[in-house]
mmCIF file of the N, C-alpha and C atoms, coordinates in Angstrom:
data_MODEL
# 
_entry.id   MODEL 
# 
loop_
_atom_site.group_PDB 
_atom_site.id 
_atom_site.type_symbol 
_atom_site.label_atom_id 
_atom_site.label_alt_id 
_atom_site.label_comp_id 
_atom_site.label_asym_id 
_atom_site.label_entity_id 
_atom_site.label_seq_id 
_atom_site.pdbx_PDB_ins_code 
_atom_site.Cartn_x 
_atom_site.Cartn_y 
_atom_site.Cartn_z 
_atom_site.occupancy 
_atom_site.B_iso_or_equiv 
_atom_site.pdbx_formal_charge 
_atom_site.auth_seq_id 
_atom_site.auth_comp_id 
_atom_site.auth_asym_id 
_atom_site.auth_atom_id 
_atom_site.pdbx_PDB_model_num 
ATOM 1   N N  . MET A 1 1  ? 0.788   -1.148 -0.040 1.00 0.00 ? 1  MET A N  1 
ATOM 2   C CA . MET A 1 1  ? 0.008   0.029  -0.009 1.00 0.00 ? 1  MET A CA 1 
ATOM 3   C C  . MET A 1 1  ? 0.923   1.196  -0.031 1.00 0.00 ? 1  MET A C  1 
ATOM 4   N N  . LYS A 1 2  ? 0.428   2.219  -0.762 1.00 0.00 ? 2  LYS A N  1 
ATOM 5   C CA . LYS A 1 2  ? 1.292   3.373  -0.880 1.00 0.00 ? 2  LYS A CA 1 
ATOM 6   C C  . LYS A 1 2  ? 0.840   4.563  0.076  1.00 0.00 ? 2  LYS A C  1 
ATOM 7   N N  . ILE A 1 3  ? -0.313  4.299  0.713  1.00 0.00 ? 3  ILE A N  1 
ATOM 8   C CA . ILE A 1 3  ? -0.699  5.297  1.680  1.00 0.00 ? 3  ILE A CA 1 
ATOM 9   C C  . ILE A 1 3  ? -0.477  4.908  3.114  1.00 0.00 ? 3  ILE A C  1 
ATOM 10  N N  . LYS A 1 4  ? -0.256  5.837  3.979  1.00 0.00 ? 4  LYS A N  1 
ATOM 11  C CA . LYS A 1 4  ? 0.010   5.609  5.366  1.00 0.00 ? 4  LYS A CA 1 
ATOM 12  C C  . LYS A 1 4  ? -0.754  6.297  6.275  1.00 0.00 ? 4  LYS A C  1 
ATOM 13  N N  . LYS A 1 5  ? -0.778  5.983  7.552  1.00 0.00 ? 5  LYS A N  1 
ATOM 14  C CA . LYS A 1 5  ? -1.482  6.696  8.595  1.00 0.00 ? 5  LYS A CA 1 
ATOM 15  C C  . LYS A 1 5  ? -1.092  8.063  8.643  1.00 0.00 ? 5  LYS A C  1 
ATOM 16  N N  . GLY A 1 6  ? -2.067  9.099  8.692  1.00 0.00 ? 6  GLY A N  1 
ATOM 17  C CA . GLY A 1 6  ? -1.703  10.459 8.750  1.00 0.00 ? 6  GLY A CA 1 
ATOM 18  C C  . GLY A 1 6  ? -1.718  11.092 7.408  1.00 0.00 ? 6  GLY A C  1 
ATOM 19  N N  . ASP A 1 7  ? -1.700  10.383 6.238  1.00 0.00 ? 7  ASP A N  1 
ATOM 20  C CA . ASP A 1 7  ? -1.866  10.935 4.922  1.00 0.00 ? 7  ASP A CA 1 
ATOM 21  C C  . ASP A 1 7  ? -3.084  11.665 4.674  1.00 0.00 ? 7  ASP A C  1 
ATOM 22  N N  . ASN A 1 8  ? -3.197  12.755 3.908  1.00 0.00 ? 8  ASN A N  1 
ATOM 23  C CA . ASN A 1 8  ? -4.446  13.357 3.556  1.00 0.00 ? 8  ASN A CA 1 
ATOM 24  C C  . ASN A 1 8  ? -4.800  12.651 2.241  1.00 0.00 ? 8  ASN A C  1 
ATOM 25  N N  . VAL A 1 9  ? -6.121  12.295 2.235  1.00 0.00 ? 9  VAL A N  1 
ATOM 26  C CA . VAL A 1 9  ? -6.690  11.621 1.038  1.00 0.00 ? 9  VAL A CA 1 
ATOM 27  C C  . VAL A 1 9  ? -7.969  12.176 0.500  1.00 0.00 ? 9  VAL A C  1 
ATOM 28  N N  . ILE A 1 10 ? -8.330  11.822 -0.638 1.00 0.00 ? 10 ILE A N  1 
ATOM 29  C CA . ILE A 1 10 ? -9.695  12.196 -1.191 1.00 0.00 ? 10 ILE A CA 1 
ATOM 30  C C  . ILE A 1 10 ? -10.323 10.805 -1.696 1.00 0.00 ? 10 ILE A C  1 
ATOM 31  N N  . VAL A 1 11 ? -11.667 10.742 -1.426 1.00 0.00 ? 11 VAL A N  1 
ATOM 32  C CA . VAL A 1 11 ? -12.351 9.517  -1.907 1.00 0.00 ? 11 VAL A CA 1 
ATOM 33  C C  . VAL A 1 11 ? -12.684 9.702  -3.364 1.00 0.00 ? 11 VAL A C  1 
ATOM 34  N N  . ILE A 1 12 ? -12.362 8.749  -4.221 1.00 0.00 ? 12 ILE A N  1 
ATOM 35  C CA . ILE A 1 12 ? -12.492 8.858  -5.651 1.00 0.00 ? 12 ILE A CA 1 
ATOM 36  C C  . ILE A 1 12 ? -13.615 7.988  -6.130 1.00 0.00 ? 12 ILE A C  1 
ATOM 37  N N  . ALA A 1 13 ? -14.192 7.216  -5.325 1.00 0.00 ? 13 ALA A N  1 
ATOM 38  C CA . ALA A 1 13 ? -15.278 6.238  -5.762 1.00 0.00 ? 13 ALA A CA 1 
ATOM 39  C C  . ALA A 1 13 ? -16.262 5.918  -4.576 1.00 0.00 ? 13 ALA A C  1 
ATOM 40  N N  . GLY A 1 14 ? -17.526 5.664  -4.919 1.00 0.00 ? 14 GLY A N  1 
ATOM 41  C CA . GLY A 1 14 ? -18.455 5.224  -3.878 1.00 0.00 ? 14 GLY A CA 1 
ATOM 42  C C  . GLY A 1 14 ? -19.394 6.421  -3.479 1.00 0.00 ? 14 GLY A C  1 
ATOM 43  N N  . SER A 1 15 ? -20.166 6.191  -2.418 1.00 0.00 ? 15 SER A N  1 
ATOM 44  C CA . SER A 1 15 ? -21.176 7.176  -2.010 1.00 0.00 ? 15 SER A CA 1 
ATOM 45  C C  . SER A 1 15 ? -20.546 8.348  -1.346 1.00 0.00 ? 15 SER A C  1 
ATOM 46  N N  . ASN A 1 16 ? -19.286 8.370  -0.844 1.00 0.00 ? 16 ASN A N  1 
ATOM 47  C CA . ASN A 1 16 ? -18.644 9.424  -0.277 1.00 0.00 ? 16 ASN A CA 1 
ATOM 48  C C  . ASN A 1 16 ? -17.636 10.118 -1.236 1.00 0.00 ? 16 ASN A C  1 
ATOM 49  N N  . LYS A 1 17 ? -17.859 9.921  -2.541 1.00 0.00 ? 17 LYS A N  1 
ATOM 50  C CA . LYS A 1 17 ? -16.987 10.432 -3.525 1.00 0.00 ? 17 LYS A CA 1 
ATOM 51  C C  . LYS A 1 17 ? -16.828 12.065 -3.377 1.00 0.00 ? 17 LYS A C  1 
ATOM 52  N N  . GLY A 1 18 ? -15.626 12.432 -3.427 1.00 0.00 ? 18 GLY A N  1 
ATOM 53  C CA . GLY A 1 18 ? -15.177 13.895 -3.218 1.00 0.00 ? 18 GLY A CA 1 
ATOM 54  C C  . GLY A 1 18 ? -14.929 14.326 -1.860 1.00 0.00 ? 18 GLY A C  1 
ATOM 55  N N  . LYS A 1 19 ? -15.189 13.528 -0.895 1.00 0.00 ? 19 LYS A N  1 
ATOM 56  C CA . LYS A 1 19 ? -14.854 13.924 0.471  1.00 0.00 ? 19 LYS A CA 1 
ATOM 57  C C  . LYS A 1 19 ? -13.335 13.784 0.737  1.00 0.00 ? 19 LYS A C  1 
ATOM 58  N N  . LYS A 1 20 ? -12.802 14.648 1.556  1.00 0.00 ? 20 LYS A N  1 
ATOM 59  C CA . LYS A 1 20 ? -11.389 14.630 1.907  1.00 0.00 ? 20 LYS A CA 1 
ATOM 60  C C  . LYS A 1 20 ? -11.301 14.337 3.399  1.00 0.00 ? 20 LYS A C  1 
ATOM 61  N N  . GLY A 1 21 ? -10.160 13.771 3.864  1.00 0.00 ? 21 GLY A N  1 
ATOM 62  C CA . GLY A 1 21 ? -9.853  13.480 5.250  1.00 0.00 ? 21 GLY A CA 1 
ATOM 63  C C  . GLY A 1 21 ? -8.584  12.912 5.468  1.00 0.00 ? 21 GLY A C  1 
ATOM 64  N N  . LYS A 1 22 ? -8.175  12.732 6.769  1.00 0.00 ? 22 LYS A N  1 
ATOM 65  C CA . LYS A 1 22 ? -6.853  12.188 7.080  1.00 0.00 ? 22 LYS A CA 1 
ATOM 66  C C  . LYS A 1 22 ? -7.110  10.705 7.476  1.00 0.00 ? 22 LYS A C  1 
ATOM 67  N N  . ILE A 1 23 ? -6.123  9.823  7.137  1.00 0.00 ? 23 ILE A N  1 
ATOM 68  C CA . ILE A 1 23 ? -6.224  8.422  7.415  1.00 0.00 ? 23 ILE A CA 1 
ATOM 69  C C  . ILE A 1 23 ? -6.019  8.227  8.900  1.00 0.00 ? 23 ILE A C  1 
ATOM 70  N N  . LEU A 1 24 ? -6.964  7.539  9.478  1.00 0.00 ? 24 LEU A N  1 
ATOM 71  C CA . LEU A 1 24 ? -6.783  7.199  10.915 1.00 0.00 ? 24 LEU A CA 1 
ATOM 72  C C  . LEU A 1 24 ? -6.156  5.768  11.204 1.00 0.00 ? 24 LEU A C  1 
ATOM 73  N N  . LYS A 1 25 ? -6.555  4.933  10.313 1.00 0.00 ? 25 LYS A N  1 
ATOM 74  C CA . LYS A 1 25 ? -6.016  3.560  10.481 1.00 0.00 ? 25 LYS A CA 1 
ATOM 75  C C  . LYS A 1 25 ? -5.901  2.791  9.114  1.00 0.00 ? 25 LYS A C  1 
ATOM 76  N N  . VAL A 1 26 ? -4.818  2.010  9.029  1.00 0.00 ? 26 VAL A N  1 
ATOM 77  C CA . VAL A 1 26 ? -4.531  1.264  7.778  1.00 0.00 ? 26 VAL A CA 1 
ATOM 78  C C  . VAL A 1 26 ? -4.598  -0.212 8.018  1.00 0.00 ? 26 VAL A C  1 
ATOM 79  N N  . MET A 1 27 ? -5.204  -1.038 7.385  1.00 0.00 ? 27 MET A N  1 
ATOM 80  C CA . MET A 1 27 ? -5.387  -2.448 7.511  1.00 0.00 ? 27 MET A CA 1 
ATOM 81  C C  . MET A 1 27 ? -4.792  -3.113 6.204  1.00 0.00 ? 27 MET A C  1 
ATOM 82  N N  . PRO A 1 28 ? -3.576  -3.350 6.128  1.00 0.00 ? 28 PRO A N  1 
ATOM 83  C CA . PRO A 1 28 ? -2.959  -3.862 4.883  1.00 0.00 ? 28 PRO A CA 1 
ATOM 84  C C  . PRO A 1 28 ? -3.367  -5.242 4.525  1.00 0.00 ? 28 PRO A C  1 
ATOM 85  N N  . LYS A 1 29 ? -3.570  -6.143 5.529  1.00 0.00 ? 29 LYS A N  1 
ATOM 86  C CA . LYS A 1 29 ? -4.086  -7.475 5.222  1.00 0.00 ? 29 LYS A CA 1 
ATOM 87  C C  . LYS A 1 29 ? -5.426  -7.506 4.480  1.00 0.00 ? 29 LYS A C  1 
ATOM 88  N N  . GLU A 1 30 ? -6.307  -6.542 4.846  1.00 0.00 ? 30 GLU A N  1 
ATOM 89  C CA . GLU A 1 30 ? -7.633  -6.565 4.373  1.00 0.00 ? 30 GLU A CA 1 
ATOM 90  C C  . GLU A 1 30 ? -7.691  -5.521 3.196  1.00 0.00 ? 30 GLU A C  1 
ATOM 91  N N  . ASN A 1 31 ? -6.614  -4.756 2.986  1.00 0.00 ? 31 ASN A N  1 
ATOM 92  C CA . ASN A 1 31 ? -6.550  -3.726 1.969  1.00 0.00 ? 31 ASN A CA 1 
ATOM 93  C C  . ASN A 1 31 ? -7.577  -2.623 2.169  1.00 0.00 ? 31 ASN A C  1 
ATOM 94  N N  . LYS A 1 32 ? -7.741  -2.187 3.437  1.00 0.00 ? 32 LYS A N  1 
ATOM 95  C CA . LYS A 1 32 ? -8.739  -1.182 3.785  1.00 0.00 ? 32 LYS A CA 1 
ATOM 96  C C  . LYS A 1 32 ? -8.108  -0.135 4.618  1.00 0.00 ? 32 LYS A C  1 
ATOM 97  N N  . VAL A 1 33 ? -8.748  1.038  4.574  1.00 0.00 ? 33 VAL A N  1 
ATOM 98  C CA . VAL A 1 33 ? -8.303  2.240  5.362  1.00 0.00 ? 33 VAL A CA 1 
ATOM 99  C C  . VAL A 1 33 ? -9.533  2.784  6.050  1.00 0.00 ? 33 VAL A C  1 
ATOM 100 N N  . VAL A 1 34 ? -9.274  3.469  7.195  1.00 0.00 ? 34 VAL A N  1 
ATOM 101 C CA . VAL A 1 34 ? -10.336 4.240  7.869  1.00 0.00 ? 34 VAL A CA 1 
ATOM 102 C C  . VAL A 1 34 ? -10.055 5.784  7.719  1.00 0.00 ? 34 VAL A C  1 
ATOM 103 N N  . VAL A 1 35 ? -10.826 6.476  7.066  1.00 0.00 ? 35 VAL A N  1 
ATOM 104 C CA . VAL A 1 35 ? -10.591 7.909  6.897  1.00 0.00 ? 35 VAL A CA 1 
ATOM 105 C C  . VAL A 1 35 ? -11.554 8.761  7.708  1.00 0.00 ? 35 VAL A C  1 
ATOM 106 N N  . GLU A 1 36 ? -10.991 9.749  8.354  1.00 0.00 ? 36 GLU A N  1 
ATOM 107 C CA . GLU A 1 36 ? -11.686 10.649 9.168  1.00 0.00 ? 36 GLU A CA 1 
ATOM 108 C C  . GLU A 1 36 ? -12.909 11.403 8.526  1.00 0.00 ? 36 GLU A C  1 
ATOM 109 N N  . GLY A 1 37 ? -14.061 11.113 9.015  1.00 0.00 ? 37 GLY A N  1 
ATOM 110 C CA . GLY A 1 37 ? -15.275 11.821 8.512  1.00 0.00 ? 37 GLY A CA 1 
ATOM 111 C C  . GLY A 1 37 ? -15.804 11.150 7.301  1.00 0.00 ? 37 GLY A C  1 
ATOM 112 N N  . VAL A 1 38 ? -15.330 9.958  6.864  1.00 0.00 ? 38 VAL A N  1 
ATOM 113 C CA . VAL A 1 38 ? -15.877 9.238  5.696  1.00 0.00 ? 38 VAL A CA 1 
ATOM 114 C C  . VAL A 1 38 ? -16.450 7.916  6.117  1.00 0.00 ? 38 VAL A C  1 
ATOM 115 N N  . ASN A 1 39 ? -17.536 7.533  5.503  1.00 0.00 ? 39 ASN A N  1 
ATOM 116 C CA . ASN A 1 39 ? -18.201 6.276  5.678  1.00 0.00 ? 39 ASN A CA 1 
ATOM 117 C C  . ASN A 1 39 ? -18.665 6.141  7.137  1.00 0.00 ? 39 ASN A C  1 
ATOM 118 N N  . MET A 1 40 ? -19.362 7.149  7.673  1.00 0.00 ? 40 MET A N  1 
ATOM 119 C CA . MET A 1 40 ? -19.719 7.157  9.041  1.00 0.00 ? 40 MET A CA 1 
ATOM 120 C C  . MET A 1 40 ? -21.003 6.301  9.341  1.00 0.00 ? 40 MET A C  1 
ATOM 121 N N  . ARG A 1 41 ? -20.989 5.631  10.436 1.00 0.00 ? 41 ARG A N  1 
ATOM 122 C CA . ARG A 1 41 ? -22.116 4.780  10.842 1.00 0.00 ? 41 ARG A CA 1 
ATOM 123 C C  . ARG A 1 41 ? -22.503 5.175  12.287 1.00 0.00 ? 41 ARG A C  1 
ATOM 124 N N  . LYS A 1 42 ? -23.701 4.989  12.671 1.00 0.00 ? 42 LYS A N  1 
ATOM 125 C CA . LYS A 1 42 ? -24.121 5.232  13.965 1.00 0.00 ? 42 LYS A CA 1 
ATOM 126 C C  . LYS A 1 42 ? -24.136 3.984  14.817 1.00 0.00 ? 42 LYS A C  1 
ATOM 127 N N  . LYS A 1 43 ? -23.738 4.087  16.079 1.00 0.00 ? 43 LYS A N  1 
ATOM 128 C CA . LYS A 1 43 ? -23.598 2.939  17.010 1.00 0.00 ? 43 LYS A CA 1 
ATOM 129 C C  . LYS A 1 43 ? -24.152 3.319  18.313 1.00 0.00 ? 43 LYS A C  1 
ATOM 130 N N  . ALA A 1 44 ? -25.045 2.480  18.797 1.00 0.00 ? 44 ALA A N  1 
ATOM 131 C CA . ALA A 1 44 ? -25.684 2.829  20.206 1.00 0.00 ? 44 ALA A CA 1 
ATOM 132 C C  . ALA A 1 44 ? -24.694 2.258  21.299 1.00 0.00 ? 44 ALA A C  1 
ATOM 133 N N  . HIS A 1 45 ? -24.383 3.088  22.195 1.00 0.00 ? 45 HIS A N  1 
ATOM 134 C CA . HIS A 1 45 ? -23.474 2.773  23.319 1.00 0.00 ? 45 HIS A CA 1 
ATOM 135 C C  . HIS A 1 45 ? -24.295 2.775  24.556 1.00 0.00 ? 45 HIS A C  1 
ATOM 136 N N  . LYS A 1 46 ? -24.470 1.628  25.130 1.00 0.00 ? 46 LYS A N  1 
ATOM 137 C CA . LYS A 1 46 ? -25.250 1.468  26.419 1.00 0.00 ? 46 LYS A CA 1 
ATOM 138 C C  . LYS A 1 46 ? -24.447 1.901  27.564 1.00 0.00 ? 46 LYS A C  1 
ATOM 139 N N  . SER A 1 47 ? -25.076 2.466  28.524 1.00 0.00 ? 47 SER A N  1 
ATOM 140 C CA . SER A 1 47 ? -24.275 2.957  29.685 1.00 0.00 ? 47 SER A CA 1 
ATOM 141 C C  . SER A 1 47 ? -23.869 1.786  30.562 1.00 0.00 ? 47 SER A C  1 
ATOM 142 N N  . LYS A 1 48 ? -22.670 1.810  31.137 1.00 0.00 ? 48 LYS A N  1 
ATOM 143 C CA . LYS A 1 48 ? -22.185 0.698  32.049 1.00 0.00 ? 48 LYS A CA 1 
ATOM 144 C C  . LYS A 1 48 ? -22.592 0.990  33.426 1.00 0.00 ? 48 LYS A C  1 
ATOM 145 N N  . THR A 1 49 ? -22.606 2.224  33.943 1.00 0.00 ? 49 THR A N  1 
ATOM 146 C CA . THR A 1 49 ? -22.990 2.531  35.272 1.00 0.00 ? 49 THR A CA 1 
ATOM 147 C C  . THR A 1 49 ? -24.238 3.360  35.202 1.00 0.00 ? 49 THR A C  1 
ATOM 148 N N  . LYS A 1 50 ? -24.852 3.515  36.366 1.00 0.00 ? 50 LYS A N  1 
ATOM 149 C CA . LYS A 1 50 ? -26.181 4.200  36.504 1.00 0.00 ? 50 LYS A CA 1 
ATOM 150 C C  . LYS A 1 50 ? -25.983 5.688  36.122 1.00 0.00 ? 50 LYS A C  1 
ATOM 151 N N  . GLY A 1 51 ? -24.849 6.292  36.459 1.00 0.00 ? 51 GLY A N  1 
ATOM 152 C CA . GLY A 1 51 ? -24.673 7.670  36.320 1.00 0.00 ? 51 GLY A CA 1 
ATOM 153 C C  . GLY A 1 51 ? -24.289 8.073  34.889 1.00 0.00 ? 51 GLY A C  1 
ATOM 154 N N  . ASP A 1 52 ? -23.740 7.108  34.094 1.00 0.00 ? 52 ASP A N  1 
ATOM 155 C CA . ASP A 1 52 ? -23.421 7.545  32.661 1.00 0.00 ? 52 ASP A CA 1 
ATOM 156 C C  . ASP A 1 52 ? -24.606 7.363  31.833 1.00 0.00 ? 52 ASP A C  1 
ATOM 157 N N  . PRO A 1 53 ? -24.778 8.388  30.868 1.00 0.00 ? 53 PRO A N  1 
ATOM 158 C CA . PRO A 1 53 ? -25.937 8.322  29.975 1.00 0.00 ? 53 PRO A CA 1 
ATOM 159 C C  . PRO A 1 53 ? -25.644 7.324  28.776 1.00 0.00 ? 53 PRO A C  1 
ATOM 160 N N  . SER A 1 54 ? -26.681 6.792  28.243 1.00 0.00 ? 54 SER A N  1 
ATOM 161 C CA . SER A 1 54 ? -26.461 6.090  27.005 1.00 0.00 ? 54 SER A CA 1 
ATOM 162 C C  . SER A 1 54 ? -26.326 7.026  25.824 1.00 0.00 ? 54 SER A C  1 
ATOM 163 N N  . GLN A 1 55 ? -25.576 6.675  24.819 1.00 0.00 ? 55 GLN A N  1 
ATOM 164 C CA . GLN A 1 55 ? -25.309 7.600  23.727 1.00 0.00 ? 55 GLN A CA 1 
ATOM 165 C C  . GLN A 1 55 ? -25.370 6.986  22.340 1.00 0.00 ? 55 GLN A C  1 
ATOM 166 N N  . ILE A 1 56 ? -25.506 7.734  21.312 1.00 0.00 ? 56 ILE A N  1 
ATOM 167 C CA . ILE A 1 56 ? -25.348 7.207  19.937 1.00 0.00 ? 56 ILE A CA 1 
ATOM 168 C C  . ILE A 1 56 ? -24.125 7.832  19.351 1.00 0.00 ? 56 ILE A C  1 
ATOM 169 N N  . LEU A 1 57 ? -23.028 7.065  19.014 1.00 0.00 ? 57 LEU A N  1 
ATOM 170 C CA . LEU A 1 57 ? -21.906 7.541  18.536 1.00 0.00 ? 57 LEU A CA 1 
ATOM 171 C C  . LEU A 1 57 ? -21.667 7.433  17.017 1.00 0.00 ? 57 LEU A C  1 
ATOM 172 N N  . ASP A 1 58 ? -21.071 8.324  16.351 1.00 0.00 ? 58 ASP A N  1 
ATOM 173 C CA . ASP A 1 58 ? -20.785 8.307  15.028 1.00 0.00 ? 58 ASP A CA 1 
ATOM 174 C C  . ASP A 1 58 ? -19.328 7.667  14.854 1.00 0.00 ? 58 ASP A C  1 
ATOM 175 N N  . ILE A 1 59 ? -19.292 6.570  14.166 1.00 0.00 ? 59 ILE A N  1 
ATOM 176 C CA . ILE A 1 59 ? -17.942 5.810  14.034 1.00 0.00 ? 59 ILE A CA 1 
ATOM 177 C C  . ILE A 1 59 ? -17.635 5.795  12.504 1.00 0.00 ? 59 ILE A C  1 
ATOM 178 N N  . ALA A 1 60 ? -16.371 6.043  12.203 1.00 0.00 ? 60 ALA A N  1 
ATOM 179 C CA . ALA A 1 60 ? -15.851 5.920  10.872 1.00 0.00 ? 60 ALA A CA 1 
ATOM 180 C C  . ALA A 1 60 ? -15.545 4.525  10.551 1.00 0.00 ? 60 ALA A C  1 
ATOM 181 N N  . MET A 1 61 ? -16.103 3.851  9.542  1.00 0.00 ? 61 MET A N  1 
ATOM 182 C CA . MET A 1 61 ? -15.978 2.525  9.130  1.00 0.00 ? 61 MET A CA 1 
ATOM 183 C C  . MET A 1 61 ? -14.928 2.461  7.922  1.00 0.00 ? 61 MET A C  1 
ATOM 184 N N  . PRO A 1 62 ? -14.286 1.290  7.861  1.00 0.00 ? 62 PRO A N  1 
ATOM 185 C CA . PRO A 1 62 ? -13.273 1.256  6.743  1.00 0.00 ? 62 PRO A CA 1 
ATOM 186 C C  . PRO A 1 62 ? -13.834 1.137  5.420  1.00 0.00 ? 62 PRO A C  1 
ATOM 187 N N  . ILE A 1 63 ? -13.080 1.664  4.414  1.00 0.00 ? 63 ILE A N  1 
ATOM 188 C CA . ILE A 1 63 ? -13.309 1.575  2.959  1.00 0.00 ? 63 ILE A CA 1 
ATOM 189 C C  . ILE A 1 63 ? -12.115 1.030  2.283  1.00 0.00 ? 63 ILE A C  1 
ATOM 190 N N  . HIS A 1 64 ? -12.483 0.442  1.042  1.00 0.00 ? 64 HIS A N  1 
ATOM 191 C CA . HIS A 1 64 ? -11.317 -0.165 0.345  1.00 0.00 ? 64 HIS A CA 1 
ATOM 192 C C  . HIS A 1 64 ? -10.241 0.831  -0.100 1.00 0.00 ? 64 HIS A C  1 
ATOM 193 N N  . ALA A 1 65 ? -8.976  0.428  0.016  1.00 0.00 ? 65 ALA A N  1 
ATOM 194 C CA . ALA A 1 65 ? -7.981  1.342  -0.257 1.00 0.00 ? 65 ALA A CA 1 
ATOM 195 C C  . ALA A 1 65 ? -7.889  1.939  -1.740 1.00 0.00 ? 65 ALA A C  1 
ATOM 196 N N  . SER A 1 66 ? -8.501  1.172  -2.662 1.00 0.00 ? 66 SER A N  1 
ATOM 197 C CA . SER A 1 66 ? -8.494  1.569  -4.063 1.00 0.00 ? 66 SER A CA 1 
ATOM 198 C C  . SER A 1 66 ? -9.447  2.712  -4.236 1.00 0.00 ? 66 SER A C  1 
ATOM 199 N N  . ASN A 1 67 ? -10.313 2.979  -3.284 1.00 0.00 ? 67 ASN A N  1 
ATOM 200 C CA . ASN A 1 67 ? -11.298 4.074  -3.438 1.00 0.00 ? 67 ASN A CA 1 
ATOM 201 C C  . ASN A 1 67 ? -10.684 5.418  -2.905 1.00 0.00 ? 67 ASN A C  1 
ATOM 202 N N  . VAL A 1 68 ? -9.567  5.388  -2.521 1.00 0.00 ? 68 VAL A N  1 
ATOM 203 C CA . VAL A 1 68 ? -8.954  6.696  -2.040 1.00 0.00 ? 68 VAL A CA 1 
ATOM 204 C C  . VAL A 1 68 ? -7.634  7.057  -2.821 1.00 0.00 ? 68 VAL A C  1 
ATOM 205 N N  . ALA A 1 69 ? -7.357  8.329  -2.841 1.00 0.00 ? 69 ALA A N  1 
ATOM 206 C CA . ALA A 1 69 ? -6.093  8.792  -3.505 1.00 0.00 ? 69 ALA A CA 1 
ATOM 207 C C  . ALA A 1 69 ? -5.409  9.850  -2.730 1.00 0.00 ? 69 ALA A C  1 
ATOM 208 N N  . LYS A 1 70 ? -4.176  9.959  -2.645 1.00 0.00 ? 70 LYS A N  1 
ATOM 209 C CA . LYS A 1 70 ? -3.452  11.024 -1.883 1.00 0.00 ? 70 LYS A CA 1 
ATOM 210 C C  . LYS A 1 70 ? -3.863  12.278 -2.459 1.00 0.00 ? 70 LYS A C  1 
ATOM 211 N N  . TYR A 1 71 ? -4.034  13.165 -1.450 1.00 0.00 ? 71 TYR A N  1 
ATOM 212 C CA . TYR A 1 71 ? -4.401  14.566 -1.740 1.00 0.00 ? 71 TYR A CA 1 
ATOM 213 C C  . TYR A 1 71 ? -3.533  15.560 -1.010 1.00 0.00 ? 71 TYR A C  1 
ATOM 214 N N  . GLU A 1 72 ? -2.893  16.381 -1.734 1.00 0.00 ? 72 GLU A N  1 
ATOM 215 C CA . GLU A 1 72 ? -1.857  17.311 -1.194 1.00 0.00 ? 72 GLU A CA 1 
ATOM 216 C C  . GLU A 1 72 ? -2.466  18.814 -1.055 1.00 0.00 ? 72 GLU A C  1 
# 
């Protein structure tokens, strides 16, 4: 893979085409990357203790590395 953690990239294919962000995580065995602010999904987080509130979190999910290109 030619892209590394911390590189600025632009999405060139898929539903998030045209979005820009920084790479948060690289998974070379699966040939996927996690880009900040791209491919966001909602996840319900249940409270562990009585005082903590339950929340709905936005989590960036991985996309295939061929769908991103370096952006300077």
